[in-house]
C-alpha positions in Angstrom: -43.0 7.2 78.0 -46.7 8.1 76.5 -48.0 6.7 73.4 -46.8 8.8 70.3 -44.7 11.2 72.6 -41.2 12.1 71.3 -39.3 9.1 73.0 -42.1 6.6 72.0 -41.8 7.8 68.4 -38.0 7.5 68.4 -38.3 4.0 69.9 -40.8 3.1 66.9 -38.2 4.5 64.6 -35.7 2.0 65.9 -38.0 -0.9 65.7 -39.1 0.1 62.2 -35.3 0.0 61.1 -34.9 -3.2 62.9 -37.7 -5.0 60.8 -36.2 -6.0 57.4 -39.6 -7.3 56.2 -40.9 -3.8 56.7 -38.1 -1.4 55.5 -36.7 -3.6 52.6 -40.3 -4.2 51.2 -41.0 -0.4 51.3 -37.5 0.2 49.9 -38.3 -2.0 46.8 -41.2 0.2 46.0 -39.3 3.5 46.7 -41.8 4.4 49.6 -41.3 7.8 51.1 -43.8 9.4 53.3 -44.5 11.2 56.5 -46.8 9.3 58.7 -48.7 10.8 61.7 -50.2 9.0 64.6 -52.8 10.2 67.1 -56.3 10.3 68.4 -59.6 11.3 66.7 -60.6 14.1 69.0 -57.2 16.1 68.6 -56.7 18.8 66.2 -53.2 17.4 65.1 -51.6 13.9 65.3 -49.3 13.5 68.3 -46.2 11.9 66.8 -44.7 11.3 63.3 -42.3 9.2 61.4 -40.6 10.2 58.3 -39.7 7.4 56.0 -37.4 7.6 52.8 -37.0 4.7 50.4 -38.5 2.5 53.3 -36.1 3.4 56.1 -37.4 5.6 59.0 -35.1 8.7 58.9 -36.7 10.9 61.6 -39.3 10.5 64.3 -40.7 12.4 67.1 -43.6 14.5 68.5 -45.3 16.0 65.6 -44.0 19.5 64.6 -46.6 20.7 62.1 -44.9 19.2 58.9 -47.1 18.1 56.0 -48.2 14.6 56.2 -48.8 12.0 53.7 -50.7 9.8 56.0 -52.4 10.7 59.3 -54.0 7.7 61.3 -56.0 8.1 64.3 -57.6 5.8 66.8 -58.8 5.9 70.3 -56.0 5.0 72.8 -57.6 1.9 73.9 -57.9 0.5 70.4 -54.1 1.4 69.6 -53.1 -0.4 72.9 -55.2 -3.3 71.9 -53.6 -3.4 68.3 -50.1 -3.0 69.8 -50.4 -5.9 72.5 -51.4 -8.3 69.9 -50.3 -8.0 66.4 -53.1 -7.0 64.1 -53.5 -9.1 60.9 -55.0 -8.1 57.6 -58.5 -9.0 58.5 -58.3 -7.2 61.9 -57.1 -4.0 60.0 -59.9 -4.3 57.6 -62.5 -4.5 60.1 -60.9 -1.8 62.4 -61.2 0.5 59.3 -64.6 -0.5 58.2 -66.0 0.0 61.8 -64.4 3.4 62.0 -62.0 2.2 64.8 -59.0 3.2 62.6 -59.5 6.5 60.8 -57.3 7.9 58.1 -57.4 11.6 58.2 -55.0 11.8 55.4 -53.9 9.1 53.1 -55.8 6.3 50.9 -56.5 3.2 53.1 -58.4 1.5 50.3 -55.4 1.9 47.7 -52.8 1.0 50.3 -54.6 -2.2 51.5 -55.3 -3.3 47.9 -51.6 -3.2 47.2 -49.7 -6.3 48.7 -46.4 -4.4 48.1 -47.8 -1.7 50.8 -50.3 -3.8 52.8 -47.9 -6.3 54.2 -45.4 -3.6 55.4 -48.3 -1.7 56.8 -49.3 -4.7 58.9 -45.6 -5.1 59.9 -45.5 -1.5 61.1 -48.1 -2.4 63.8 -45.7 -5.2 64.9 -42.9 -2.7 65.1 -45.0 -0.3 67.3 -45.9 -3.0 69.5 -42.1 -3.6 70.4 -41.6 0.0 71.7 
């Protein structure tokens, strides 16, 4: 299983839906989005997860659909963040130093809204359990 391949993304979906602090918090704000994950040098992201009212409803290898969020980082950085849960400070540092790039989506708006920032951090924890 490779990072962000079909099997990995389906495992991420299971972990997402097993984390009430993630899906309930996002459900409370009616969060629905398609989120892509991948690497900076690639033309498209590698994998995606579709979220409806906080719950992950579909995930897999990226299939060309429209994304609301597209997160990119070098594989070594993804692996580091997934092996040790990243906190708010680490996430802000990763973004400000360019280690975590948002090809689509508004990082600053998301991180300044505690209703989204907390669950975003929790999503990294769910990834780390795949």
